[in-house]
C-alpha positions as CSV (number, residue, x, y, z in Angstrom):
1,M,84.7,79.3,156.5
2,E,83.1,82.7,156.0
3,K,84.0,84.2,152.7
4,Q,86.0,87.4,152.8
5,L,85.2,90.1,150.3
6,V,87.1,93.3,149.6
7,L,86.3,96.0,147.1
8,I,89.0,98.5,146.3
9,T,88.1,101.8,144.6
10,G,89.4,105.3,144.5
11,M,91.1,107.9,142.3
12,S,93.0,106.6,139.3
13,G,96.7,106.8,140.0
14,A,96.2,106.7,143.8
15,G,97.4,103.1,144.2
16,K,94.6,100.7,143.4
17,T,96.9,98.3,141.6
18,S,99.4,98.4,144.5
19,A,96.6,97.7,146.9
20,M,95.4,94.7,144.8
21,N,99.0,93.3,144.7
22,A,99.2,93.6,148.5
23,L,96.0,91.6,149.0
24,A,97.2,89.0,146.5
25,D,100.3,88.5,148.6
26,L,98.0,88.0,151.6
27,G,96.2,85.1,149.9
28,Y,93.3,86.9,148.3
29,N,92.2,86.1,144.8
30,A,92.7,89.6,143.5
31,I,91.0,90.4,140.2
32,D,91.9,93.9,138.9
33,N,89.4,95.7,136.7
34,F,86.7,93.0,136.9
35,P,84.0,93.8,134.3
36,K,80.8,94.7,135.9
37,E,79.0,92.8,133.1
38,L,80.3,89.6,134.6
39,L,79.1,90.1,138.1
40,G,76.2,87.6,137.6
41,S,78.8,84.9,136.8
42,L,80.8,85.9,139.8
43,E,77.8,85.2,142.1
44,T,77.7,81.6,140.8
45,L,81.4,81.1,141.5
46,M,81.1,82.6,144.9
47,E,78.3,80.2,145.8
48,S,80.5,77.2,144.7
49,D,82.8,75.2,146.9
50,D,85.9,76.5,145.0
51,P,88.3,77.7,147.7
52,A,89.7,80.3,145.2
53,Y,86.7,82.4,146.0
54,D,86.8,82.2,149.8
55,R,89.0,85.4,149.9
56,L,88.2,87.6,147.0
57,A,89.3,91.2,146.2
58,L,88.0,93.2,143.3
59,S,88.7,96.8,142.1
60,A,86.1,99.2,140.8
61,S,86.3,102.5,139.0
62,S,84.2,105.5,140.0
63,Q,81.9,104.7,137.1
64,D,81.4,101.1,138.2
65,Y,81.4,101.5,141.9
66,V,77.6,101.8,142.4
67,D,77.1,98.6,140.3
68,F,79.5,96.7,142.5
69,M,78.0,98.0,145.7
70,N,74.5,97.1,144.5
71,F,75.6,93.7,143.6
72,F,77.2,92.9,147.0
73,D,74.2,94.5,148.9
74,A,71.9,92.2,147.0
75,L,74.0,89.2,148.1
76,N,73.8,90.4,151.7
77,R,77.5,89.5,152.3
78,P,79.9,91.3,154.6
79,L,82.1,93.6,152.5
80,K,85.2,95.6,153.3
81,V,85.7,98.7,151.1
82,I,89.0,100.5,150.6
83,F,89.2,103.9,149.1
84,V,92.6,105.0,147.9
85,D,93.1,108.7,147.3
86,A,95.8,111.3,146.7
87,S,95.9,115.1,146.1
88,D,95.2,116.3,142.6
89,D,98.7,117.7,142.3
90,E,100.2,114.4,143.3
91,L,98.0,112.5,140.8
92,L,99.2,114.9,138.1
93,L,102.8,114.3,138.9
94,R,102.3,110.5,138.9
95,Y,100.6,110.5,135.5
96,R,103.2,112.8,134.0
97,F,106.0,110.7,135.4
98,T,104.7,107.4,134.2
99,R,103.3,108.9,131.0
100,R,100.2,106.6,131.3
101,L,96.8,107.8,130.1
102,H,94.0,108.4,132.6
103,P,91.1,106.0,132.0
104,L,88.7,109.0,131.3
105,L,91.1,110.1,128.6
106,V,91.2,106.6,127.1
107,K,87.4,106.7,127.0
108,S,87.4,110.2,125.5
109,E,85.3,111.5,128.4
110,A,87.9,114.2,129.1
111,S,90.2,116.2,126.9
112,T,93.0,116.9,129.4
113,L,94.5,115.2,132.4
114,E,93.4,118.0,134.7
115,E,89.9,117.6,133.4
116,A,89.9,113.8,133.8
117,I,91.0,114.1,137.5
118,E,88.4,116.8,138.2
119,L,85.6,114.7,136.6
120,E,86.6,111.6,138.6
121,R,86.9,113.6,141.8
122,D,83.4,115.0,141.3
123,S,81.9,111.6,140.7
124,F,83.3,110.3,143.9
125,R,82.0,113.3,145.8
126,N,78.6,112.3,144.7
127,L,79.1,108.8,146.2
128,E,80.5,109.9,149.5
129,E,77.2,109.3,151.3
130,N,77.6,105.6,150.4
131,M,81.1,105.3,151.8
132,K,80.5,105.5,155.6
133,D,82.1,102.1,156.3
134,T,85.1,102.5,154.1
135,L,88.8,102.5,154.9
136,H,90.2,105.7,153.4
137,I,93.9,105.7,152.6
138,D,95.6,108.9,151.4
139,T,98.7,107.9,149.4
140,T,99.8,111.5,148.7
141,R,102.9,111.1,151.0
142,L,103.0,107.3,151.0
143,T,105.5,105.3,149.0
144,P,104.1,102.2,147.3
145,Q,105.9,100.2,149.9
146,A,104.2,102.1,152.7
147,L,100.8,101.5,151.2
148,V,101.5,97.8,151.0
149,N,102.6,97.8,154.7
150,T,99.4,99.6,155.7
151,L,97.1,97.1,153.9
152,K,99.0,94.1,155.2
153,S,98.8,95.3,158.8
154,Y,95.1,95.9,158.3
155,F,94.2,92.6,156.6
156,R,96.8,90.1,157.7
157,N,95.4,87.2,159.6
158,P,97.7,86.9,162.7
159,T,97.1,83.1,162.8
160,E,98.6,82.7,159.3
161,P,102.3,83.4,158.8
162,E,102.6,85.7,155.8
163,F,106.3,84.9,155.2
164,A,107.2,81.5,153.7
165,I,110.6,79.8,153.4
166,T,111.5,76.9,151.2
167,F,114.6,75.0,152.3
168,Q,116.0,73.0,149.5
169,S,118.9,70.6,149.5
170,F,120.9,69.9,146.3
171,G,124.2,68.6,144.9
172,F,126.6,70.9,143.3
173,K,127.6,68.2,140.8
174,H,124.0,68.3,139.5
175,G,123.9,72.0,139.0
176,L,122.9,75.1,141.0
177,P,119.2,75.7,141.7
178,M,118.6,78.9,139.6
179,D,115.6,80.2,141.7
180,A,117.4,80.2,145.0
181,D,117.7,83.5,147.0
182,E,120.4,82.1,149.3
183,I,122.9,79.3,148.5
184,I,124.6,77.7,151.5
185,D,127.7,75.5,150.7
186,V,128.2,72.7,153.3
187,R,130.8,70.7,151.4
188,F,133.4,71.5,154.2
189,L,131.4,69.3,156.7
190,P,132.4,65.7,157.4
191,N,131.0,63.5,154.6
192,P,129.1,60.4,155.5
193,F,129.7,59.1,151.9
194,Y,133.0,57.8,153.0
195,E,131.5,55.6,155.7
196,P,130.5,52.3,154.1
197,E,127.4,51.8,156.3
198,L,126.2,55.3,155.5
199,K,127.0,55.7,151.9
200,G,123.7,54.3,150.6
201,L,121.6,56.3,153.0
202,T,120.6,60.0,153.0
203,G,120.2,62.8,155.5
204,N,116.6,61.6,156.0
205,D,118.0,58.6,157.8
206,E,118.7,59.0,161.5
207,K,122.2,57.5,161.3
208,V,123.3,60.0,158.7
209,Y,121.6,62.9,160.4
210,K,123.3,62.2,163.7
211,Y,126.7,61.7,161.9
212,V,126.4,65.2,160.4
213,M,124.7,67.1,163.1
214,E,126.6,65.8,166.1
215,R,130.0,66.9,164.9
216,E,131.5,69.8,166.7
217,E,132.2,71.7,163.5
218,T,128.6,71.2,162.4
219,R,127.3,72.5,165.7
220,E,129.4,75.7,165.4
221,F,128.4,76.1,161.8
222,A,124.7,75.6,162.6
223,R,124.8,78.2,165.3
224,R,126.4,80.8,163.1
225,L,124.1,79.9,160.2
226,K,121.0,80.4,162.3
227,N,122.2,83.8,163.5
228,Y,122.8,84.8,159.9
229,L,119.5,83.6,158.6
230,D,117.6,85.2,161.5
231,F,119.0,88.5,160.3
232,V,118.4,87.8,156.6
233,F,114.8,86.7,157.1
234,E,113.9,89.8,159.1
235,A,115.6,92.0,156.5
236,Y,113.6,90.4,153.7
237,R,110.4,90.6,155.6
238,S,110.9,94.3,156.2
239,Q,111.1,94.7,152.4
240,N,107.8,92.7,152.1
241,K,109.3,89.8,150.3
242,N,106.8,87.0,150.9
243,H,108.8,83.9,150.0
244,M,112.4,82.9,150.1
245,I,114.2,79.9,148.8
246,V,117.3,78.8,150.8
247,A,119.3,76.2,149.0
248,I,121.8,74.1,150.9
249,G,124.3,72.3,148.8
250,C,126.9,69.5,149.2
251,T,128.7,67.4,146.6
252,G,126.0,64.9,145.7
253,G,123.0,66.4,147.5
254,Q,122.2,63.3,149.6
255,H,123.9,63.5,153.0
256,R,125.1,66.8,154.4
257,S,122.8,69.1,152.6
258,V,119.8,67.0,153.4
259,S,120.7,66.9,157.0
260,I,121.2,70.7,157.3
261,C,118.0,71.3,155.3
262,N,116.0,69.1,157.7
263,W,117.6,70.8,160.7
264,L,116.7,74.3,159.4
265,T,113.2,73.3,158.7
266,E,112.8,72.2,162.3
267,Q,114.3,75.4,163.5
268,Y,111.9,77.7,161.6
269,K,108.7,75.8,161.2
270,G,107.1,77.3,164.3
271,Q,108.1,80.8,163.2
272,F,107.3,80.9,159.5
273,K,105.4,78.9,157.0
274,T,108.1,76.4,155.8
275,Y,108.5,74.0,152.9
276,K,111.1,71.4,152.4
277,F,112.4,69.9,149.1
278,H,115.3,67.5,148.6
279,R,116.2,67.9,144.9
280,D,118.9,65.2,144.5
281,A,118.4,62.9,147.5
282,A,116.8,60.2,145.4
283,R,119.6,60.0,143.0
284,E,122.0,57.0,143.1
285,S,124.5,57.6,145.9
286,E,127.5,59.7,144.7
287,S,130.3,61.4,146.5
């Protein structure tokens, strides 16, 4: 697999951190403010078989940009560069709103915010000739969410679903899963626990699964649940949520919830990256 390298630079306050977060969500090992003094160590890690460095994103300030570019040029590796920018007035507003200090003020290389922005702008102007193959993104009129959307559309691998869902079964009598985004209560469905030949089995067994899923009320519920989750998943995706946990609960977490959890996984596994977890199925059979 060819290693994928991304370098993010640009004006301080223009959105480098948001850009790094977006790439992290896409599976990149995003390391913000990586010290240029450690670039030699980074080369060793990139040459290793560690998959953590197959997709790597780093950020660089105007002062360190040349050192990073020289490092990657020497490695002769393909590199994508992203330059985030915003108007000086917008940068002033952002810093005054967040009350954070500009890096050049922290380093005492400027005495005012206006001077810090001007100095950084000038340093990048001197580097423009080395930025011919760079993706420039002006965030002046972009919300942080719009910036994230732009980067995800540019870098997302269409063969890898970026939205993941965990379907988890559980028993209410053992407590609610505290990390669930959605909790679906299926205690109203017919309960295989009261069938002697099914009591000791779980929804992972075909007999129990058929008992639950072939009932008319289950079919109607499943149809309505699927319509509801289709809407919810699309709504969450539009807000750039990358992972959802849908918990399905019955009384003991062994029969009905496991069956519905398995059914949902089958419905969505071709559309999203799906995970399945039966929290209480291995417990001693309980009603």
